[in-house]
SEMARDREN-22577 format. One record per residue (C-alpha): residue in three letters; z, y, x. Coordinates in steps of 0.02 Angstrom, whole numbers, padded with zeros to 5 digits, always signed. Example, Ala and Ser with C-alpha at 12.3 -4.5 7.8 and 13.67 -1.06 7.14 Angstrom:
BEGIN
ALA+00390-00225+00615 SER+00357-00053+00684 
% end
This chain:
BEGIN
MET+02863-00922-02956 VAL+02787-00761-03023 TYR+02821-00614-02870 SER+02809-00436-02879 LEU+02757-00274-02778 GLN+02794-00082-02838 GLN+02739+00073-02756 THR+02766+00248-02775 GLN+02655+00379-02705 PHE+02668+00559-02733 LEU+02492+00672-02743 PRO+02487+00847-02714 ILE+02370+00868-02868 SER+02379+00920-03059 LEU+02381+00767-03183 ASP+02215+00804-03233 GLU+02139+00767-03040 ALA+02249+00620-03026 TRP+02191+00537-03194 ASP+02005+00592-03164 PHE+02006+00485-02982 PHE+02098+00354-03020 SER+02050+00300-03201 HIS+01851+00293-03125 PRO+01822+00112-03081 LYS+01704+00136-02960 ASN+01824+00216-02867 LEU+01912+00051-02844 ALA+01801+00027-02694 VAL+01857+00210-02607 MET+02024+00118-02607 THR+01996-00044-02532 PRO+01993-00103-02377 ASP+01799-00151-02294 TYR+01868-00310-02242 LEU+01871-00366-02438 ASN+01714-00318-02470 LEU+01702-00276-02640 LYS+01547-00272-02724 PHE+01525-00243-02901 THR+01454-00364-03006 ASN+01429-00291-03188 GLU+01339-00133-03257 LEU+01516-00016-03279 PHE+01505+00088-03443 GLY+01532+00242-03452 GLU+01638+00361-03325 GLU+01808+00333-03372 MET+01886+00161-03412 TYR+01934+00100-03587 ALA+02044-00039-03652 GLY+01950-00176-03676 GLN+01827-00147-03535 VAL+01791-00296-03422 ILE+01741-00269-03230 THR+01691-00409-03108 TYR+01652-00410-02931 LYS+01682-00505-02774 VAL+01787-00507-02645 LYS+01817-00594-02482 PRO+01999-00605-02469 ILE+02023-00752-02366 LEU+01931-00795-02199 GLY+01766-00678-02268 ILE+01742-00826-02407 PRO+01682-00727-02552 MET+01762-00755-02748 PHE+01720-00710-02899 TRP+01858-00568-02991 MET+01845-00523-03170 THR+01977-00400-03221 GLU+01999-00307-03404 ILE+02065-00137-03436 THR+02196-00196-03559 HIS+02316-00016-03614 VAL+02264+00144-03573 GLU+02351+00280-03609 PRO+02287+00452-03541 LYS+02356+00526-03421 LYS+02518+00432-03421 PHE+02466+00244-03365 PHE+02327+00097-03402 VAL+02342-00097-03353 ASP+02221-00211-03277 GLU+02245-00399-03286 GLN+02125-00530-03196 ARG+02022-00648-03309 VAL+01958-00737-03190 GLY+02005-00740-03017 PRO+02116-00795-02847 TYR+02282-00784-02935 ALA+02349-00898-03065 LEU+02425-00711-03139 TRP+02388-00533-03092 HIS+02438-00396-03209 HIS+02453-00218-03113 GLN+02496-00066-03196 HIS+02450+00098-03154 HIS+02579+00252-03193 PHE+02569+00434-03174 LYS+02702+00558-03189 VAL+02706+00746-03165 VAL+02840+00791-03030 GLU+02862+00951-02950 GLY+02714+00999-02855 GLY+02611+00867-02897 VAL+02619+00687-02987 ASP+02698+00527-02934 MET+02580+00397-02943 THR+02678+00217-02967 ASP+02595+00047-02950 ILE+02658-00113-03037 VAL+02599-00294-02992 HIS+02665-00440-03059 TYR+02573-00608-02982 LYS+02580-00775-02948 ALA+02481-00883-02854 PRO+02392-01031-02879 LEU+02441-01210-02841 GLY+02616-01222-02877 PHE+02733-01221-02716 LEU+02564-01219-02594 GLY+02548-01037-02664 ASP+02713-01007-02659 ILE+02708-01065-02472 ALA+02536-00965-02455 VAL+02630-00794-02547 SER+02762-00826-02382 LEU+02630-00860-02249 PHE+02482-00714-02288 ILE+02466-00658-02495 LYS+02612-00533-02492 LYS+02574-00454-02312 GLN+02390-00448-02369 LEU+02437-00357-02530 ASP+02563-00259-02436 GLY+02418-00230-02320 ILE+02282-00189-02459 PHE+02444-00047-02526 GLU+02466+00034-02364 PHE+02269+00057-02342 ARG+02258+00135-02515 SER+02408+00249-02496 LYS+02318+00316-02318 LYS+02176+00345-02403 VAL+02266+00453-02537 LYS+02333+00558-02404 GLU+02164+00585-02318 LEU+02067+00611-02500 PHE+02218+00744-02577 PHE+02318+00798-02430 
% end
């Protein structure tokens, strides 16, 4: 089964400021809970992401066990949206859209994630037992971090 998660967060900053922060891959580490221990494992070329960019890292999502994850930035429309897709990693499918929309007083940033756990029905059980809760917690952490940084 393919699952989805959608979250919109208001940012009281300009579109230029929002894009500048979120389009720099190195800022992913700032937005990730410490317990995941995210570490980049490849050199990031340039400051701003671009279509075709590959980013590799290690994370520890389950019981502190390190896992390799490779994502590719597949689409970028500056100051509107970008998409990252898993190429290698813990999910059978990971497609993450990041949208930015100017609204009164700032920017609405919307994340849309489609994901599928590996291992068929066992993966579906894992989603219901802990994966969905963990993803919700990661996005809750990011929401709090955004408030700290921009409010």
